[in-house]
N, C-alpha and C positions, 0 to 999 in steps of 0.2 A: 423490543428486540425479539425476533423469532428464534425459538429454540425447539422447534418441532423436528423430531428425528427423521421425518421423511424428506427433509431438506438437507442437501449437502451445502454446507457453508464454506465459502471461499473467502480468504482474507488476503488483502494486499496492503502494502505500506507505501506511503508516498507523501511528497510535499505538494505536488501539483500546483506549482506557482507559475501560472500562465499556462492553462490547459491547451495543449497542442495536439496535432494529429497522432503523434507518437504515443501520447498518453491515452488518447481515445482507443487506439489500436490495442494497447496494453490492457485496458479495462474490458474491451469486448472479448479479447482472447481469454482473460482470467475468468470471465463469466462462463465460458464454455466448460470449465472444470467443475461446475456445480450449479445449484439452483438459486443461491442467495449470495450476492457479492457484497462484502463489507470492506470499506476503505478505512484503514487506520491513518487518519490525516495528521501529519506532523504538526505539533503546536509551534507557535512562533519561536519560542525559546529553543526548542529542539532543532528547528530549521537553522537557527543561528549556529548551533553546535555542528550540525551535519555539513552545512554548506559554507561555514566560516563567514557568513554574511546574513543580515536579516532578510526575510522574504520580501519580495516586492509587493505582495498582497498579503494582508493579514489573514489569520485563520478563518474568520467569518466570511471574508470575501472569497477565499479559495473554496470554502464549503459551498457557498451559494452557486458558484460556477459549476461545481461538480453536480449539485442537485439539479440545476437547470438542464444539464446534458442528459439526465435520466439514464445513465449507463450503469448506475450502482443502486443497490437496494437499501444500503444504510451507510452513513458516514459517522464515524466516532472519532473523538480526539485520541491521538496516540498517547502512550504512556508518558508521564511527566519525567520519569527517570529512565534513561536508556539502560537496556539490559535487564529490567525487572520483569518484563513480559507479562504484566498484569492483564494485558489485552486478551490473552488466551482464556482467562476465566470469564471475561465479559462476552466474548464472541463464541467460544467453543467451536473453532473451525475444524473441518476435516482436511482442508487443503489450504496451503499457502502458495500464492502465485507471486513469483518474483520476476522483475524485469532483468534483461540481459546485463545491465550495469550495476545490479544490486549485489555485488560479489561479497563485500564485507558484511552485509546484512545476512546473506546466506551462511557465511562462516559463523557468525554469532548465533544464528538459529540452530545450526547443526551442533554447535558446542552445547547450547542450552538443552536441546532434545536428547543429547547423549547422556545427560544426567537427570532427565525428567521422565515422568510417567506419560507425558503426551506422546501419542503415536499418530502422526499425520503426514501427509504427503507434501513435499515441497516440489512445485512444478516451476520450470523456467519458461519464460515467454521470450521468443526471439525479438530482435529489434525490428523496427519499422523505419526504414530510411534514416538511420542514426546520423548520417552525414548532413541531413537536412533538419531532423526533428529532435535532436538532443537538446534538452533545456539549456545547458551551458552554452551551446552555440546560438540558440535563439536569443538569449539575453544579451549577447555581445553585439 
């Protein structure tokens, strides 16, 4: 993992269960906020809790698809327990980029940062044809 101060590290969170054009747009836009893009890829158990169903593709399959696209610099497994934010110690990001639909994640992060020593930017990325590329629509 690169922790060189000359790099601005951007962290994104996601399941990426069936990588589509909306995901690719999100990752390309997130990369514009820094030099080194890290994906916190949700573990299968976390995906079950978040989506109320198991992922269609397991963690390793989702990771391989992301790696193949070469849109990110590093992929790490998300925290085992929601809300612990251990990921920040691992990645040491300067920027967190969130998708337009990650509203509850933003609220959780803002609450955490209000009580934390971490000072970083949270950037929002607009949607890319959500009527066509939202994961929940594609899966149906």
